[in-house]
C-alpha positions as CSV (number, residue, x, y, z in Angstrom):
1,M,32.2,-239.9,18.4
2,L,32.6,-240.3,15.1
3,T,33.8,-236.6,14.3
4,Q,36.9,-236.1,17.4
5,H,37.7,-239.5,16.7
6,L,38.1,-238.0,12.7
7,S,40.0,-234.9,13.7
8,H,42.1,-236.6,16.4
9,P,45.4,-234.6,16.7
10,C,47.5,-238.2,17.0
11,Q,46.1,-239.4,13.8
12,P,46.5,-236.4,10.7
13,A,47.7,-238.1,8.7
14,V,46.6,-241.7,8.4
15,S,43.6,-239.6,8.0
16,H,44.8,-238.3,4.6
17,S,46.0,-241.3,3.3
18,M,42.6,-242.6,4.2
19,S,40.8,-239.8,1.7
20,T,43.3,-239.7,-0.3
21,M,42.9,-243.1,-1.4
22,N,39.6,-243.7,-1.2
23,P,38.0,-240.4,-1.0
24,K,33.9,-241.7,-1.6
25,A,34.9,-243.6,2.2
26,S,36.1,-240.0,3.4
27,S,32.4,-238.7,2.4
28,G,30.3,-240.6,3.5
29,G,32.4,-240.2,7.0
30,E,31.4,-237.1,7.2
31,E,27.9,-237.5,5.6
32,E,27.2,-239.9,8.4
33,A,29.1,-237.7,10.8
34,S,26.4,-234.3,9.4
35,A,23.4,-237.2,9.8
36,M,24.2,-238.0,13.9
37,R,25.0,-234.5,15.2
38,N,21.5,-233.9,13.3
39,K,20.0,-236.9,14.8
40,T,21.5,-235.3,18.5
41,L,20.2,-231.6,17.3
42,G,16.9,-233.7,17.1
43,E,17.1,-235.0,20.2
44,S,17.6,-232.0,21.9
45,V,14.8,-229.6,20.0
46,C,12.4,-232.0,21.1
47,S,13.4,-233.4,24.4
48,G,13.4,-229.4,24.9
49,K,9.5,-229.8,23.9
50,V,8.7,-231.8,26.2
51,E,10.4,-229.4,29.0
52,R,8.2,-227.2,27.6
53,G,5.5,-228.7,27.7
54,Q,6.0,-231.0,30.9
55,A,6.8,-227.4,32.8
56,I,4.0,-225.7,31.9
57,L,1.1,-228.6,32.0
58,V,2.9,-228.0,35.8
59,A,1.9,-223.8,36.2
60,Y,-2.2,-225.2,34.7
61,L,-1.7,-227.9,37.8
62,I,-0.2,-225.3,40.5
63,A,-3.1,-222.6,38.7
64,T,-5.6,-225.0,39.6
65,L,-4.8,-226.1,42.7
66,E,-4.4,-222.5,43.9
67,L,-8.2,-222.0,42.2
68,T,-9.4,-224.4,44.2
69,F,-8.6,-223.5,47.7
70,F,-9.3,-219.7,47.0
71,F,-12.8,-220.6,45.8
72,M,-13.0,-223.1,49.0
73,Q,-12.2,-220.0,51.4
74,T,-14.4,-217.3,49.5
75,G,-17.4,-220.1,49.5
76,V,-16.4,-220.1,53.5
77,M,-15.4,-217.1,54.4
78,P,-19.0,-215.2,55.0
79,Y,-20.1,-217.0,57.4
80,L,-16.4,-217.4,59.7
81,A,-16.8,-214.0,59.8
82,K,-20.4,-214.4,61.0
83,S,-19.3,-216.6,63.5
84,L,-16.9,-214.0,64.5
85,G,-19.4,-211.3,65.3
86,L,-19.0,-209.3,61.7
87,D,-21.2,-207.6,60.1
88,S,-22.6,-207.4,56.7
89,V,-21.1,-204.3,57.0
90,G,-18.0,-205.6,58.4
91,L,-17.2,-208.5,55.7
92,G,-17.6,-205.6,53.1
93,Y,-14.7,-203.5,54.3
94,L,-12.9,-207.1,54.7
95,Q,-13.7,-208.0,51.1
96,T,-12.5,-204.3,50.7
97,T,-9.4,-205.1,51.9
98,F,-8.5,-208.5,50.2
99,G,-9.2,-206.2,47.1
100,V,-6.6,-203.3,48.3
101,L,-3.9,-205.7,48.5
102,Q,-4.3,-207.5,45.7
103,L,-4.5,-203.8,43.8
104,V,-1.1,-203.1,45.3
105,G,0.0,-206.4,45.3
106,G,-0.2,-207.4,41.3
107,P,2.1,-205.2,39.1
108,V,4.5,-205.8,42.0
109,F,4.6,-209.4,41.6
110,G,5.0,-208.6,38.2
111,R,7.9,-207.0,38.7
112,F,9.6,-209.8,41.1
113,A,8.5,-212.5,37.9
114,D,10.7,-210.1,35.8
115,Q,13.9,-209.6,37.8
116,F,14.5,-213.3,39.8
117,G,11.8,-215.6,37.5
118,A,8.5,-217.2,36.7
119,R,9.8,-219.9,39.3
120,A,10.6,-217.5,42.6
121,A,7.3,-216.4,41.6
122,L,5.2,-219.3,41.9
123,I,6.9,-220.4,45.1
124,L,6.6,-217.2,46.3
125,S,1.9,-216.7,45.5
126,C,2.2,-220.4,46.9
127,A,4.2,-219.7,50.5
128,S,2.3,-216.4,50.3
129,G,-1.0,-218.6,50.5
130,S,0.3,-221.4,52.7
131,A,0.5,-217.8,55.1
132,F,-2.7,-216.0,54.1
133,F,-4.2,-220.0,55.2
134,L,-2.5,-220.4,58.3
135,L,-3.1,-216.9,59.6
136,T,-7.0,-218.1,58.5
137,S,-6.9,-221.5,60.7
138,I,-6.1,-219.0,63.9
139,S,-8.7,-216.5,63.3
140,T,-10.3,-216.6,66.8
141,S,-11.2,-212.3,66.0
142,I,-11.8,-210.2,64.3
143,P,-8.4,-208.1,64.1
144,L,-7.1,-211.8,64.0
145,L,-9.4,-212.5,60.6
146,F,-8.4,-208.2,58.8
147,L,-5.4,-209.6,59.8
148,S,-4.3,-212.8,57.3
149,R,-5.9,-210.8,54.7
150,L,-2.2,-209.7,54.5
151,P,-0.8,-212.3,52.2
152,A,-3.3,-211.9,49.6
153,V,-0.1,-208.8,48.4
154,F,1.7,-211.8,46.8
155,M,-1.3,-214.2,46.5
156,H,-1.0,-214.0,42.3
157,G,-1.6,-217.6,41.1
158,L,-2.7,-217.3,38.1
159,P,-0.5,-214.3,37.0
160,G,2.4,-216.5,37.9
161,A,1.4,-219.5,35.8
162,Q,0.7,-217.2,32.7
163,K,4.0,-215.2,33.6
164,L,5.0,-219.4,32.6
165,I,3.7,-219.7,30.0
166,T,3.7,-217.0,28.4
167,D,8.3,-217.5,28.6
168,L,7.3,-220.9,27.3
169,T,6.0,-220.2,24.6
170,T,5.8,-218.5,20.8
171,P,3.7,-215.3,20.4
172,S,1.7,-217.3,17.8
173,Q,1.2,-220.1,20.7
174,R,0.1,-217.9,23.6
175,T,-3.2,-217.6,23.5
176,D,-4.4,-220.5,23.3
177,A,-2.3,-222.1,26.0
178,L,-3.2,-218.8,27.8
179,G,-6.6,-219.8,27.2
180,K,-6.6,-223.1,28.8
181,L,-6.3,-221.0,32.3
182,G,-9.6,-220.3,32.0
183,L,-10.8,-224.4,32.1
184,C,-8.4,-225.0,35.5
185,F,-10.4,-221.5,36.1
186,G,-14.1,-223.5,35.9
187,I,-12.9,-226.6,37.9
188,G,-11.1,-224.1,41.1
189,I,-14.8,-222.8,41.0
190,I,-16.9,-226.0,40.8
191,I,-14.7,-228.2,42.7
192,G,-13.5,-225.8,45.8
193,S,-17.5,-224.5,45.9
194,A,-17.9,-227.7,46.2
195,L,-15.2,-229.2,48.9
196,G,-15.3,-225.6,50.8
197,G,-19.2,-226.3,51.6
198,I,-18.8,-230.1,52.3
199,L,-15.7,-229.6,54.8
200,S,-17.2,-226.8,56.6
201,T,-20.2,-228.5,57.2
202,K,-19.6,-231.7,58.0
203,F,-15.9,-231.4,60.0
204,G,-15.4,-227.7,61.1
205,I,-15.6,-223.9,59.7
206,F,-11.5,-223.5,60.2
207,V,-11.4,-227.3,57.8
208,P,-11.0,-225.4,54.8
209,A,-8.6,-223.4,56.2
210,Y,-5.8,-226.3,57.3
211,V,-6.5,-228.2,53.7
212,G,-5.4,-225.3,52.3
213,L,-2.2,-224.2,54.0
214,V,-1.6,-228.4,53.5
215,G,-2.6,-227.6,49.4
216,N,-0.3,-224.6,48.9
217,L,2.5,-226.2,51.0
218,I,1.8,-228.8,48.3
219,N,1.8,-226.5,45.4
220,T,4.9,-224.9,46.7
221,M,6.8,-227.7,47.6
222,I,5.6,-228.5,43.5
223,A,7.0,-225.1,42.1
224,M,10.4,-225.9,44.0
225,V,10.6,-229.1,42.3
226,C,9.5,-229.4,38.6
227,I,9.3,-225.9,37.3
228,P,12.9,-225.5,35.7
229,L,15.4,-222.3,37.4
230,Q,15.4,-220.2,34.2
231,A,11.9,-221.1,31.6
232,K,13.1,-218.2,28.9
233,P,15.2,-219.0,25.9
234,K,18.3,-217.8,26.4
235,S,18.1,-214.8,23.6
236,D,15.6,-213.7,25.8
237,H,17.1,-213.9,29.2
238,H,20.5,-212.0,28.5
239,V,17.7,-208.7,27.0
240,S,15.7,-209.6,30.5
241,E,19.0,-209.3,32.9
242,H,19.5,-206.7,30.9
243,S,16.3,-204.3,31.0
244,T,16.4,-206.2,34.2
245,S,19.6,-204.1,35.6
246,Q,18.5,-200.8,34.2
247,S,14.9,-201.6,35.2
248,G,15.9,-200.2,39.3
249,N,13.4,-200.1,42.5
250,M,11.3,-203.5,42.1
251,F,9.0,-200.8,43.3
252,S,9.2,-198.2,40.9
253,I,6.0,-196.6,40.2
254,R,7.5,-195.0,36.9
255,E,8.8,-198.2,36.0
256,I,5.5,-200.3,36.1
257,L,3.7,-197.0,34.1
258,R,6.4,-197.0,31.5
259,L,5.0,-199.7,29.5
260,M,1.3,-197.9,29.0
261,K,3.3,-195.9,26.6
262,F,4.5,-198.7,24.3
263,P,2.5,-198.1,21.2
264,G,-0.9,-199.4,21.8
265,V,-1.0,-201.1,24.9
266,M,-2.8,-197.9,26.3
267,E,-5.8,-197.7,24.3
268,V,-6.0,-201.7,24.5
269,F,-5.6,-202.1,28.5
270,I,-9.0,-199.2,28.4
271,V,-11.0,-201.5,26.2
272,K,-10.1,-204.3,28.5
273,V,-10.7,-202.5,32.1
274,F,-14.2,-200.7,30.7
275,A,-15.3,-203.2,28.6
276,G,-16.3,-205.6,30.9
277,L,-16.9,-202.8,34.2
278,P,-21.0,-203.3,34.3
279,V,-20.7,-207.1,34.1
280,G,-18.2,-206.5,37.1
281,L,-20.3,-204.4,39.2
282,F,-23.3,-206.2,38.9
283,L,-21.6,-209.6,40.0
284,I,-19.6,-207.8,43.0
285,M,-24.0,-207.2,44.3
286,F,-25.3,-210.7,42.5
287,S,-25.1,-212.8,46.3
288,I,-28.1,-208.9,47.0
289,I,-29.3,-209.4,43.3
290,S,-29.6,-213.5,43.5
291,M,-31.8,-213.5,46.5
292,D,-34.1,-210.3,46.2
293,F,-34.4,-210.2,42.5
294,F,-34.1,-214.1,41.9
295,G,-35.0,-215.0,45.0
296,L,-32.9,-217.5,45.6
297,E,-32.0,-219.6,48.4
298,A,-27.9,-220.6,49.4
299,V,-28.0,-224.1,47.6
300,E,-29.7,-223.2,44.5
301,S,-27.0,-219.3,44.2
302,G,-24.3,-222.5,44.2
303,Y,-25.3,-224.7,41.4
304,L,-26.0,-221.4,39.8
305,M,-22.4,-221.3,40.8
306,S,-21.3,-224.4,39.2
307,Y,-23.0,-224.2,36.5
308,F,-20.2,-221.2,36.0
309,G,-18.3,-222.9,36.4
310,V,-18.8,-225.0,34.1
311,L,-19.3,-222.9,30.7
312,Q,-16.4,-221.4,32.4
313,M,-14.3,-224.3,31.4
314,V,-16.0,-225.0,28.0
315,V,-15.4,-221.3,26.7
316,Q,-12.0,-220.8,27.9
317,G,-11.0,-224.6,27.8
318,L,-12.3,-225.5,24.5
319,V,-13.8,-222.9,22.2
320,T,-11.3,-219.7,22.3
321,G,-8.4,-221.8,20.9
322,K,-10.5,-223.2,18.5
323,L,-10.7,-219.3,17.6
324,T,-7.4,-218.3,17.6
325,N,-6.9,-221.2,14.7
326,H,-8.4,-219.3,12.4
327,C,-9.4,-215.8,13.6
328,T,-6.6,-213.2,14.6
329,E,-6.8,-211.0,17.8
330,R,-8.4,-207.5,16.3
331,T,-10.9,-209.4,15.2
332,L,-11.7,-211.5,18.6
333,L,-11.1,-208.3,20.2
334,R,-13.6,-206.7,18.6
335,L,-16.2,-209.6,18.6
336,S,-16.2,-209.7,22.1
337,V,-16.8,-206.0,23.0
338,F,-19.6,-206.9,20.7
339,I,-21.2,-210.0,22.1
340,F,-20.5,-207.6,25.7
341,A,-22.6,-204.9,24.1
342,G,-25.5,-207.5,23.2
343,V,-24.8,-208.9,26.9
344,G,-26.1,-206.0,27.8
345,L,-28.9,-205.7,26.1
346,G,-30.0,-208.6,27.3
347,M,-29.3,-208.2,31.6
348,A,-32.0,-205.1,30.5
349,L,-34.8,-207.0,28.9
350,M,-34.0,-210.2,31.4
351,R,-37.0,-210.6,34.6
352,T,-36.0,-214.6,35.8
353,V,-33.3,-216.2,36.5
354,W,-33.8,-218.7,33.2
355,H,-33.4,-215.4,31.7
356,Y,-30.2,-215.0,33.4
357,C,-28.8,-218.5,32.8
358,I,-29.1,-217.8,28.8
359,V,-27.2,-214.3,28.9
360,A,-24.7,-215.9,31.5
361,V,-23.4,-218.2,28.0
362,P,-22.2,-215.3,25.8
363,M,-21.3,-213.3,28.8
364,V,-18.4,-216.1,30.1
365,F,-17.9,-216.1,26.4
366,A,-16.9,-212.4,26.0
367,F,-15.5,-211.8,29.6
368,G,-13.2,-214.7,28.7
369,T,-12.5,-214.4,24.9
370,L,-10.8,-210.4,25.9
371,G,-9.9,-211.5,28.9
372,T,-7.1,-214.1,27.1
373,I,-7.0,-212.0,23.6
374,T,-6.1,-208.7,25.7
375,D,-4.2,-210.6,27.8
376,S,-2.0,-211.9,24.6
377,I,-1.7,-209.0,22.4
378,L,-0.5,-206.4,25.7
379,T,2.0,-209.7,26.7
380,K,3.5,-209.2,22.7
381,A,3.5,-205.8,23.0
382,V,6.0,-204.9,25.2
383,P,9.5,-206.3,25.9
384,S,10.1,-210.1,27.0
385,S,11.6,-208.8,29.8
386,D,8.5,-207.0,31.3
387,T,5.1,-209.0,30.6
388,G,5.2,-210.4,33.8
389,T,5.4,-206.8,35.0
390,M,2.2,-206.6,32.1
391,L,0.6,-209.8,33.7
392,G,0.2,-208.1,37.2
393,I,-1.1,-204.9,35.5
394,C,-4.0,-206.8,34.0
395,A,-4.1,-208.8,36.5
396,S,-5.4,-206.0,39.0
397,V,-7.7,-205.0,37.1
398,Q,-10.5,-207.9,38.8
399,P,-9.1,-206.5,42.6
400,L,-9.9,-203.1,41.5
401,T,-13.8,-203.6,40.1
402,Q,-13.3,-205.6,43.7
403,T,-12.5,-202.3,45.3
404,V,-15.1,-199.9,43.4
405,G,-17.5,-203.0,42.8
406,P,-19.4,-202.6,46.2
407,T,-19.5,-198.5,46.3
408,I,-21.3,-198.0,42.1
409,G,-22.1,-201.1,42.4
410,G,-24.7,-200.6,45.7
411,V,-25.8,-196.9,44.2
412,L,-27.0,-198.3,40.5
413,Y,-29.2,-201.7,42.5
414,K,-30.8,-199.6,44.8
415,H,-31.9,-196.3,42.4
416,F,-32.4,-197.6,39.1
417,G,-32.3,-201.7,39.5
418,V,-31.2,-204.1,37.9
419,S,-31.6,-203.4,34.5
420,S,-29.2,-200.2,35.0
421,F,-26.3,-202.8,35.3
422,G,-27.5,-203.8,31.4
423,Y,-27.9,-200.9,29.9
424,L,-24.5,-198.7,31.0
425,Q,-23.1,-202.5,30.1
426,L,-24.5,-201.3,26.9
427,I,-23.9,-197.7,26.1
428,V,-20.4,-198.5,27.4
429,N,-19.6,-201.3,25.3
430,I,-21.0,-199.9,21.9
431,G,-19.0,-196.8,22.6
432,L,-15.4,-198.9,22.8
433,F,-16.9,-201.4,19.7
434,V,-17.1,-197.8,17.5
435,Y,-13.9,-196.7,18.8
436,L,-12.4,-200.2,17.9
437,L,-13.7,-199.8,14.2
438,K,-12.6,-196.4,14.4
439,S,-9.1,-196.4,15.8
440,K,-5.8,-198.6,14.1
441,I,-4.5,-200.0,17.2
442,P,-1.3,-201.5,16.1
443,L,-1.2,-205.3,16.5
444,R,1.4,-208.2,16.4
445,E,-1.6,-210.1,13.2
446,M,-1.1,-213.3,13.9
447,K,-3.0,-216.5,14.7
448,S,-2.4,-219.9,16.8
449,Q,-0.7,-222.9,15.0
């Protein structure tokens, strides 16, 4: 208001006269105007930070709810499939179908997020989840049950939340912010597993699907109302628009694979895929191993799942963020691979479920740290206009394990026993650790502020 008043075209003579007669008053007015501008700018920056912080909290909320509904359905699905007459082999095919759809959909979902924004991507994921639970709730036959898996191709709430967080944080803040999604994951495992069992036991096998349907519709509304239309800073937005105009088809395999050519991306992605692959195969077979090798009942397996959830919350929600304040990403990458090698040795020697509970602590730490650090490194290694696609590619690692896991894991367990997973984990990660020590992968060496 003051600057507009001083520069008003109807008052130049008066202003000049005042300036001539009293220079100190003029100088004081300029200082006051400057102070007001600085105050306004400061309030604008503060407001922007608050809005970004609120949007990130909404991303955590959406991820927590979506993971809760997912694990609620995962625990009930074997019983639903059995009630429809599907045997263990058929259940394996159902899980493989889900894995293949997630594997194919991950990079495409990431490209969609890059072209249309994190808000649109999260809305798509939540809406797909609604369709998924709707079809599941009316699955009265095996063909309908397989059909209900189709929306899973775009059910990528976690990568969607990662994309939003990546857009709203600086590179130095990214690792800590992404690591806190592990807290959401742990909450989802604990609440979802327990809630699915309670609802299906007390109210019926389809009730978890009804709850998941309503919950995902609410999630969709939250994403539409509470997430800003354009999350990226304006400077990144212009770059994103320019890149999108040249990026071609959203389904282009060439454009997706193009990201692997950026310095350090292929090397880090190889580490991400293979470091946890043997443990991933073990976890795929765990339902069988828990019965045959550890002799656990269903209730005890549920307790063990809750234990993993608590570990996940503590490690990724608290420990990983603290470490990023003191260690570079290169150091944490090497540390997680080294610990993974130790986990392999522990798995090779374990004989009881108590041994496994001890091994699970460094296992969850290595899994959480490796996943968070590699996601952070890879999103920094590509242009900001391609972070969604990169996160989509990263999200395809787990579905890839789910797809090949039952076959490879079954062969290892049947012919070589449980210890074979540990020895394979040890050998693979020793090789990767030596590779990381000798190679000069270009990384942005920075710590969280």
